[in-house]
ZAMAR-965598 format. One record per residue: residue number from 1; residue in three letters; chain; x, y, z negated of N, C-alpha, C in turn. Coordinates in nm, 3 decimals. Example, Ala and Ser with C-alpha at 12.3 -4.5 7.8 and 13.67 -1.06 7.14 Angstrom:
2
   num   residu   chaine      n_xx      n_yy      n_zz     ca_xx     ca_yy     ca_zz      c_xx      c_yy      c_zz
     1      ALA        A     1.319    -0.569    -0.780     1.230    -0.450    -0.780     1.320    -0.330    -0.780
     2      SER        A     1.285    -0.225    -0.708     1.367    -0.106    -0.714     1.290     0.003    -0.787
This chain:
132
   num   residu   chaine      n_xx      n_yy      n_zz     ca_xx     ca_yy     ca_zz      c_xx      c_yy      c_zz
     1      MET        A    -3.611     0.848     2.499    -3.562     0.785     2.618    -3.484     0.888     2.697
     2      MET        A    -3.359     0.857     2.730    -3.274     0.951     2.802    -3.256     0.904     2.945
     3      HIS        A    -3.258     1.001     3.036    -3.233     0.971     3.176    -3.091     1.011     3.208
     4      SER        A    -3.020     0.927     3.280    -2.880     0.954     3.309    -2.862     1.075     3.400
     5      SER        A    -2.961     1.104     3.484    -2.947     1.219     3.573    -2.969     1.351     3.500
     6      ALA        A    -3.042     1.347     3.386    -3.072     1.470     3.314    -2.969     1.502     3.206
     7      THR        A    -2.884     1.409     3.173    -2.787     1.434     3.067    -2.649     1.459     3.126
     8      LYS        A    -2.572     1.537     3.055    -2.434     1.561     3.095    -2.345     1.453     3.035
     9      PRO        A    -2.238     1.418     3.102    -2.148     1.319     3.043    -2.084     1.375     2.916
    10      ALA        A    -2.060     1.287     2.824    -2.000     1.329     2.697    -1.857     1.374     2.721
    11      GLN        A    -1.821     1.484     2.658    -1.686     1.535     2.671    -1.609     1.501     2.545
    12      PRO        A    -1.481     1.468     2.558    -1.403     1.439     2.438    -1.388     1.564     2.353
    13      ALA        A    -1.376     1.541     2.225    -1.357     1.652     2.132    -1.222     1.718     2.157
    14      PRO        A    -1.208     1.844     2.121    -1.079     1.909     2.138    -0.971     1.836     2.060
    15      GLN        A    -0.846     1.850     2.104    -0.733     1.779     2.045    -0.717     1.808     1.897
    16      SER        A    -0.748     1.929     1.852    -0.728     1.963     1.711    -0.828     1.891     1.621
    17      ASP        A    -0.945     1.850     1.673    -1.044     1.780     1.592    -1.018     1.630     1.584
    18      GLN        A    -0.941     1.577     1.677    -0.914     1.435     1.677    -0.802     1.402     1.580
    19      ALA        A    -0.808     1.282     1.525    -0.702     1.238     1.435    -0.576     1.212     1.518
    20      ALA        A    -0.466     1.251     1.464    -0.339     1.229     1.533    -0.310     1.079     1.537
    21      PRO        A    -0.257     1.031     1.650    -0.226     0.888     1.657    -0.113     0.854     1.561
    22      HIS        A    -0.118     0.733     1.509    -0.013     0.695     1.415     0.113     0.659     1.491
    23      LEU        A     0.225     0.675     1.425     0.355     0.659     1.487     0.424     0.535     1.433
    24      LEU        A     0.506     0.473     1.517     0.596     0.368     1.471     0.736     0.423     1.490
    25      LEU        A     0.792     0.468     1.381     0.922     0.535     1.382     1.031     0.438     1.340
    26      PRO        A     1.155     0.467     1.378     1.266     0.392     1.318     1.270     0.418     1.168
    27      HIS        A     1.317     0.321     1.094     1.315     0.330     0.947     1.397     0.447     0.897
    28      ASP        A     1.510     0.476     0.959     1.594     0.588     0.914     1.522     0.722     0.930
    29      GLU        A     1.449     0.737     1.040     1.373     0.860     1.061     1.258     0.871     0.961
    30      PHE        A     1.195     0.758     0.930     1.089     0.755     0.830     1.144     0.795     0.693
    31      ARG        A     1.260     0.739     0.657     1.322     0.770     0.526     1.358     0.917     0.513
    32      SER        A     1.404     0.978     0.621     1.443     1.119     0.613     1.323     1.212     0.625
    33      GLY        A     1.219     1.171     0.695     1.104     1.257     0.719     1.003     1.263     0.607
    34      VAL        A     0.988     1.155     0.532     0.889     1.154     0.424     0.924     1.253     0.314
    35      PRO        A     1.046     1.253     0.259     1.076     1.352     0.154     1.071     1.496     0.205
    36      ALA        A     1.097     1.515     0.335     1.094     1.649     0.392     0.952     1.696     0.419
    37      GLY        A     0.854     1.606     0.412     0.715     1.643     0.433     0.674     1.653     0.578
    38      ARG        A     0.746     1.587     0.667     0.713     1.594     0.810     0.600     1.501     0.849
    39      PHE        A     0.568     1.404     0.765     0.469     1.304     0.800     0.356     1.301     0.699
    40      GLU        A     0.239     1.263     0.749     0.123     1.237     0.665     0.111     1.085     0.656
    41      LEU        A     0.107     1.032     0.537     0.099     0.888     0.517    -0.043     0.850     0.476
    42      ILE        A    -0.096     0.747     0.540    -0.228     0.695     0.508    -0.210     0.549     0.471
    43      VAL        A    -0.251     0.515     0.348    -0.235     0.380     0.297    -0.372     0.319     0.273
    44      ASN        A    -0.392     0.199     0.322    -0.515     0.124     0.295    -0.498     0.061     0.156
    45      PRO        A    -0.571     0.110     0.054    -0.544     0.065    -0.082    -0.572    -0.084    -0.106
    46      GLU        A    -0.675    -0.140    -0.045    -0.706    -0.281    -0.065    -0.598    -0.370    -0.007
    47      ARG        A    -0.556    -0.338     0.114    -0.449    -0.417     0.175    -0.316    -0.396     0.103
    48      ALA        A    -0.294    -0.276     0.054    -0.171    -0.248    -0.021    -0.167    -0.332    -0.148
    49      GLN        A    -0.278    -0.345    -0.216    -0.282    -0.425    -0.338    -0.247    -0.571    -0.309
    50      ARG        A    -0.309    -0.626    -0.205    -0.281    -0.766    -0.171    -0.136    -0.785    -0.128
    51      TYR        A    -0.086    -0.691    -0.047     0.051    -0.704     0.003     0.152    -0.692    -0.110
    52      VAL        A     0.134    -0.595    -0.199     0.229    -0.573    -0.308     0.226    -0.691    -0.405
    53      LYS        A     0.108    -0.743    -0.435     0.099    -0.860    -0.523     0.172    -0.979    -0.461
    54      HIS        A     0.158    -0.996    -0.330     0.228    -1.105    -0.262     0.378    -1.080    -0.258
    55      ARG        A     0.415    -0.959    -0.222     0.557    -0.925    -0.205     0.634    -0.933    -0.337
    56      LEU        A     0.571    -0.892    -0.447     0.637    -0.894    -0.577     0.616    -1.025    -0.653
    57      PHE        A     0.543    -1.117    -0.591     0.521    -1.250    -0.649     0.459    -1.239    -0.788
    58      VAL        A     0.354    -1.158    -0.797     0.291    -1.128    -0.926     0.228    -1.253    -0.988
    59      VAL        A     0.161    -1.333    -0.908     0.096    -1.453    -0.962     0.202    -1.550    -1.014
    60      GLY        A     0.309    -1.565    -0.940     0.416    -1.656    -0.982     0.489    -1.611    -1.106
    61      ILE        A     0.480    -1.484    -1.139     0.544    -1.433    -1.260     0.445    -1.436    -1.377
    62      SER        A     0.321    -1.395    -1.351     0.225    -1.382    -1.462     0.176    -1.517    -1.514
    63      LEU        A     0.158    -1.616    -1.429     0.108    -1.746    -1.477     0.207    -1.813    -1.573
    64      PRO        A     0.336    -1.819    -1.542     0.429    -1.875    -1.641     0.434    -1.793    -1.771
    65      LEU        A     0.424    -1.661    -1.759     0.422    -1.579    -1.881     0.300    -1.614    -1.967
    66      LEU        A     0.185    -1.628    -1.902     0.064    -1.664    -1.977     0.078    -1.802    -2.040
    67      GLY        A     0.126    -1.897    -1.964     0.137    -2.033    -2.015     0.237    -2.047    -2.127
    68      ILE        A     0.356    -1.991    -2.108     0.459    -2.000    -2.212     0.418    -1.920    -2.334
    69      GLY        A     0.359    -1.802    -2.312     0.314    -1.721    -2.425     0.206    -1.790    -2.505
    70      ALA        A     0.112    -1.853    -2.437     0.005    -1.926    -2.508     0.063    -2.044    -2.585
    71      ALA        A     0.157    -2.115    -2.523     0.220    -2.229    -2.590     0.296    -2.183    -2.714
    72      LEU        A     0.369    -2.074    -2.702     0.442    -2.022    -2.817     0.347    -1.978    -2.929
    73      ALA        A     0.240    -1.908    -2.890     0.144    -1.860    -2.990     0.076    -1.976    -3.061
    74      LEU        A     0.043    -2.080    -2.988    -0.025    -2.195    -3.049     0.069    -2.281    -3.132
    75      SER        A     0.198    -2.274    -3.103     0.292    -2.357    -3.178     0.351    -2.285    -3.299
    76      GLY        A     0.299    -2.167    -3.329     0.341    -2.099    -3.451     0.428    -1.976    -3.429
    77      TYR        A     0.470    -1.951    -3.307     0.553    -1.833    -3.278     0.464    -1.723    -3.219
    78      VAL        A     0.372    -1.675    -3.300     0.271    -1.580    -3.254     0.335    -1.449    -3.207
    79      TRP        A     0.434    -1.399    -3.281     0.493    -1.270    -3.247     0.576    -1.276    -3.119
    80      PHE        A     0.616    -1.395    -3.074     0.684    -1.408    -2.945     0.584    -1.438    -2.833
    81      GLY        A     0.480    -1.512    -2.867     0.384    -1.554    -2.766     0.285    -1.448    -2.725
    82      LEU        A     0.233    -1.370    -2.820     0.133    -1.268    -2.786     0.184    -1.161    -2.689
    83      PRO        A     0.306    -1.108    -2.708     0.354    -1.010    -2.609     0.366    -1.069    -2.468
    84      MET        A     0.405    -1.196    -2.460     0.415    -1.260    -2.328     0.277    -1.274    -2.264
    85      VAL        A     0.178    -1.308    -2.344     0.041    -1.319    -2.292    -0.009    -1.182    -2.247
    86      LEU        A     0.016    -1.079    -2.326    -0.027    -0.944    -2.289     0.040    -0.897    -2.160
    87      VAL        A     0.169    -0.920    -2.146     0.239    -0.880    -2.023     0.183    -0.956    -1.903
    88      GLY        A     0.159    -1.085    -1.921     0.101    -1.165    -1.813    -0.037    -1.117    -1.771
    89      MET        A    -0.117    -1.072    -1.870    -0.251    -1.022    -1.838    -0.248    -0.883    -1.776
    90      LEU        A    -0.159    -0.798    -1.824    -0.155    -0.659    -1.777    -0.083    -0.642    -1.644
    91      LEU        A    -0.001    -0.738    -1.606     0.077    -0.724    -1.484    -0.010    -0.704    -1.362
    92      HIS        A    -0.118    -0.780    -1.350    -0.209    -0.765    -1.236    -0.272    -0.626    -1.232
    93      ARG        A    -0.314    -0.579    -1.346    -0.381    -0.448    -1.352    -0.285    -0.333    -1.320
    94      VAL        A    -0.164    -0.343    -1.369    -0.066    -0.237    -1.343    -0.030    -0.233    -1.196
    95      VAL        A    -0.008    -0.349    -1.137     0.026    -0.354    -0.995    -0.092    -0.305    -0.911
    96      LYS        A    -0.213    -0.341    -0.949    -0.331    -0.298    -0.875    -0.347    -0.146    -0.883
    97      ALA        A    -0.324    -0.089    -1.000    -0.341     0.055    -1.018    -0.235     0.136    -0.944
    98      HIS        A    -0.116     0.082    -0.928    -0.006     0.158    -0.868     0.041     0.099    -0.736
    99      ALA        A    -0.043     0.021    -0.669    -0.001    -0.050    -0.548     0.042     0.045    -0.437
   100      THR        A    -0.026     0.157    -0.419     0.011     0.248    -0.310     0.148     0.311    -0.337
   101      ARG        A     0.175     0.347    -0.461     0.307     0.404    -0.494     0.417     0.301    -0.480
   102      ILE        A     0.388     0.179    -0.523     0.487     0.072    -0.512     0.516     0.043    -0.365
   103      LEU        A     0.410     0.040    -0.283     0.429     0.016    -0.140     0.514     0.125    -0.077
   104      LEU        A     0.487     0.249    -0.110     0.566     0.359    -0.054     0.712     0.347    -0.097
   105      HIS        A     0.737     0.315    -0.223     0.874     0.296    -0.270     0.943     0.183    -0.195
   106      LEU        A     0.874     0.071    -0.178     0.932    -0.043    -0.107     0.957    -0.008     0.039
   107      ALA        A     0.863     0.063     0.102     0.879     0.099     0.243     0.993     0.196     0.265
   108      LEU        A     1.015     0.286     0.171     1.125     0.381     0.184     1.261     0.313     0.167
   109      ASN        A     1.266     0.208     0.087     1.394     0.146     0.055     1.423     0.018     0.132
   110      ASP        A     1.324    -0.037     0.202     1.342    -0.164     0.272     1.277    -0.157     0.409
   111      ALA        A     1.357    -0.171     0.513     1.305    -0.161     0.650     1.206    -0.273     0.680
   112      LYS        A     1.230    -0.393     0.627     1.138    -0.504     0.652     0.999    -0.474     0.598
   113      THR        A     0.992    -0.420     0.477     0.863    -0.385     0.418     0.795    -0.276     0.498
   114      TYR        A     0.871    -0.178     0.545     0.814    -0.069     0.626     0.751    -0.125     0.753
   115      PHE        A     0.824    -0.209     0.824     0.771    -0.262     0.950     0.655    -0.358     0.926
   116      GLU        A     0.658    -0.436     0.819     0.544    -0.523     0.788     0.421    -0.440     0.752
   117      ALA        A     0.438    -0.335     0.675     0.324    -0.250     0.638     0.264    -0.184     0.762
   118      MET        A     0.347    -0.145     0.856     0.295    -0.087     0.980     0.225    -0.194     1.065
   119      GLU        A     0.286    -0.310     1.073     0.231    -0.418     1.156     0.097    -0.468     1.105
   120      PHE        A     0.082    -0.478     0.973    -0.042    -0.529     0.914    -0.144    -0.420     0.887
   121      ALA        A    -0.122    -0.300     0.938    -0.213    -0.186     0.925    -0.238    -0.149     0.779
   122      ILE        A    -0.136    -0.161     0.697    -0.145    -0.118     0.559    -0.106     0.029     0.548
   123      LEU        A    -0.011     0.068     0.630     0.045     0.203     0.627     0.036     0.264     0.766
   124      GLU        A    -0.009     0.389     0.772    -0.009     0.466     0.896     0.074     0.591     0.873
   125      VAL        A     0.155     0.625     0.971     0.237     0.746     0.964     0.192     0.838     1.076
   126      ARG        A     0.158     0.959     1.040     0.117     1.059     1.139     0.199     1.185     1.120
   127      LEU        A     0.219     1.257     1.228     0.289     1.385     1.218     0.199     1.482     1.144
   128      ARG        A     0.258     1.556     1.053     0.182     1.656     0.979     0.165     1.778     1.069
   129      GLU        A     0.043     1.826     1.076     0.015     1.943     1.159     0.074     2.067     1.090
   130      PRO        A     0.134     2.156     1.167     0.190     2.278     1.105     0.078     2.364     1.046
   131      ARG        A     0.107     2.424     0.932     0.007     2.511     0.867     0.001     2.643     0.939
   132      ARG        A    -0.118     2.698     0.941    -0.138     2.825     1.013    -0.134     2.942     0.920
């Protein structure tokens, strides 16, 4: 049990221990600063996976590949159908495994993607602290 008169008020941690606030930069500054190493990028991997799958329309591409590939394989064109089925099955896994890289590529090349990633808290940009 703590008494308020016996305890000191909590003091904020020093500035160097606190996480730097994230920045909302213009897209041109973001594009020039990332390759130069001026920013630290933090990506939420779960949200990045969902966003990239939606943005690249993965479900809309893989389902027709699976369906057409299965139809071709069952109708006697096995060598044309099986690769389509494999691509349809692997597309989700490849996008899931590389979602953060794909998001960074999209954000660097498309301002709309950059601002959406910032708005939906998928991507955070922070100034990189100078090395000592």
